[in-house]
N, C-alpha and C positions, 0 to 999 in steps of 0.2 A: 339432082339437087332437091332439097326439101322445100316445103312451102311455109310461108309466114302467114299466120292468121291472127287478126286483131279483133278482139271482142270489145265492143264499146257501146255507149249511149250517152246522151246529154243528161239523162235522168237517173237518179239512184233508186235502188229498190226494185229493179226490174228483173233481177236474177242473173246478172252477168257472171258473177263468181261461181254460182252453182252450175251454170252452163259450161263455163271454162273447165272446171274440175271434172265434170261428167264427160265432156268431149275428150279431155286428156286421157281419162281412165279407159274409155271405150276404144279409142284409137290405139292405145297401148295393148289392149286385149286383142285387137285385130292384127297385132304383129308389127305395128309401127314404132319407131324409135321417137318418143315424144318428149319435148321439153315444155313445161308450163312455167310462165314467167309472171310474177305478181308485179304489176305496174302501178298499184295504188301506193305510190311512194310516200313514206311517212306514216301510213296507217296499215295497209295490208289486210289480208283476209283469206287469200287463196290457200295459205298454209293451213288454216283451220279446215277449210273445205276438203283438203287433201289429207288431213290427219297428220300434218307435219309440224304442228306448232311447238313441239318440244324438241325439235331437231335444230342443230346448228348448221345453217345452210348459207352459202355465199349469196350475195345480193346481185341484182341486175347491175348496179353501179360498180361492183367489184369486177364483173366481167367486162363492162364497158371501159373501165379504167385500166385494164390489163393486170389487175391484181391476181386474178385467177384465170385459168383456161378451162373450158368446159370438159375436155377429156381428162384433165387432172383432178378437178375439184367436184365434179358432179357424178352422183351415183343414183341409179334408179331405186325408188322405194319398193315396198312389197307389192305395190300395184303396177310396177313397171314404168312409172312416170318419173322422169327427171324433173328437177324443180329449182328455180331461182326465186328467192324471197325478195320482198320489198325491204329497203333499209328502214330501221326504226326511227332514226333521226335523219331528216332530209331538209336541205335548203335549196330552193329553186335556183339560186345563183350558181350552184355547183354544175348545173347543166349548161351555163354560159361558156364553160371551158371546153365543151364538146362540139366538134364540128360535124356537119352533115356527112362529110367524107368518112370520118371515123365511125359514125353510126352505121353507115351503109356497109363499111368493112366488117363490122361486128355481125350484121345481118347475113352477109355473105358467108362468114365463118360458121354461123349457126346453121345455115342451110346446107352447108357441106358436112355437118356432123349429125344432124337430126333429119328425120323424115318430115316431121311436123313441129313447128314452134308456135305455141299459143300464148299471146300476150293478153292478159286480163287487165283492161284499163279501168280507171276509176270513173265516177260520174263526171261527165263533161270532157272526158278524154285525158285530163291531167296535163301537167307541164311538159311532159315528154311527147305528147301526141303530135306536135308539129314535126318531129323527126320522122314519124311514120307517114305523115301527109306528104312530105317532101321526097320520100324514098320510093323508087320504082321497084324495090325488092319485096314489097308487100304484095301478097297474092290474093288474099281475101279479107274483107272487112265485114264482120258479122254485127249487124246493127240490131240490138235487142230492144223489144218493146212489148208491153202488155196491151190489152184493149182499152185501158183507162184513157180517157180523153187527154189528160195531161201527158201521159206517156206517148201517145200517138203523136201529139204535137211536138214533143221533144225529138222523136224519131224523124219527123218531117224536117225539123230545123237542122238536125244533125246531117241528114242526107243533103240538104241544101248547102251546107258549109264544106262538105267533103271536096277536096281538089281532084280526087279520082273516084267519082261516084260509080263508075262502071265496075269497080271492084266490090261494091257493097252488096250484101245479101241480107234480107230481113229474117229474123227469128222472132216469131210471135209466141211469147211466153205466157204461162199461166192462163191458157185458154180454157174456159169452163165448158165442158162438153155436155154434162148432164143438166146444167142450168143455163141455157143459152141467154136467158134474160139478164144474167149477170154480166154479159159482155156488151158494153155500150156500143161497140163497133164489131161488125163481122169481119171475117178474114178478107173478103174482097174489098171492103171499104178501107181497111187499114193499108192494104197494098196500094189502093188508089190514092190515098192521102199522102203516103210516104214516097210513092213513085219508085219503090225499090223492089226488085225481084225477090220473091220469098223462097227460102231454103228449108224452112221447117216450122211446124206448128206444134208447140209443146203444151200438153194439157196441164191444167192445174193439179198440183200434187200436195195434198194436205200434210204429207210427211216431209216436205222439202226442208223446213226449218230444223226439224229434229235431225235429219240426215246431215245437214250442214254443221250442226253443233257437234255431231259425233265423228265428223270427218269422213263420211261415207258418200261418195258420189252417187247420184240417182241412177246412173247407168250400171251401178254394181248391184242394184236390186232388180231381180228378174220379174218381180210383180209390179214394178212401177211403170205406169203408162207414160209418165214423163221421161223415165229412163229409156224406154223403148223408142220414143220419139227422137230423143237425142242420139240414140244409136243410129237411127235412120238418117239424121243430119250428117253423121260421120260417113255413112255410105255415100251420100250425095257429094260430100267434100272429096271423096275418092272417085268421083265421076260415075258412080253407079246410079242406075235409074230406079228410083223408089217412089211410088205414088205419094203425093203430099200428105194425105190424111191416113196413110196406111198405119193401122194400129192405134190411131187416135179416135176416129169415129167408128163405133161398132155397127156392123151391118144389122139391119132389122130383119127379123125373120118374116117371111111372107106368110100370110094366112091362106090356108088351102081349104076350099069348101067342097072338095070331092075326094 
């Protein structure tokens, strides 16, 4: 059976979509059968990050409503990632007709078809987040935060409201390595404040916005420190042991006086 990963935060602008697209790309390159699902219902953005904005792709609600089946309607892109888009027009009342039982059945189905299913949630979790909270099919909840005080507080509040906090792992995003003074909080303090085990520290990447606009996941760029860090998160999700700051903090050369 595959695993269900939910990428979320109470605050917008912390890099959830960039993280989701980069995780999806790297896991696919590692040989995993990956489905990325845009859960920002009514707005979307994951299609842009994956370079799929010009493609006609079924939506999450199409699958949930039985309009399409994954093996019949979904095909991998050039990057090897399968994708479900967010509906352009969305009314929250449409979710009232969905039962938790049907939602769990859909997750079971996806876990039988894919190795990894990544749900990219909107800021605050969105209208559908309650289904994930009530489901025991979710394997990992990646809680994304930067070191900005408002972002750390949002991560703290998000961790407090989770019904299954033991499934949560923290991703500290946009961490400035060369200018530590730009980080209001350090790694240890963020972990302490959120009380969530950390799974990855992703360094700040000045090219992240350009990569997003071009539909190029950071993990596709071998020169990107952020891409390498996200690759390490993928390995940890696969239960491989990788040092937390491996590839993030450069080792200083020792001065030799002899």
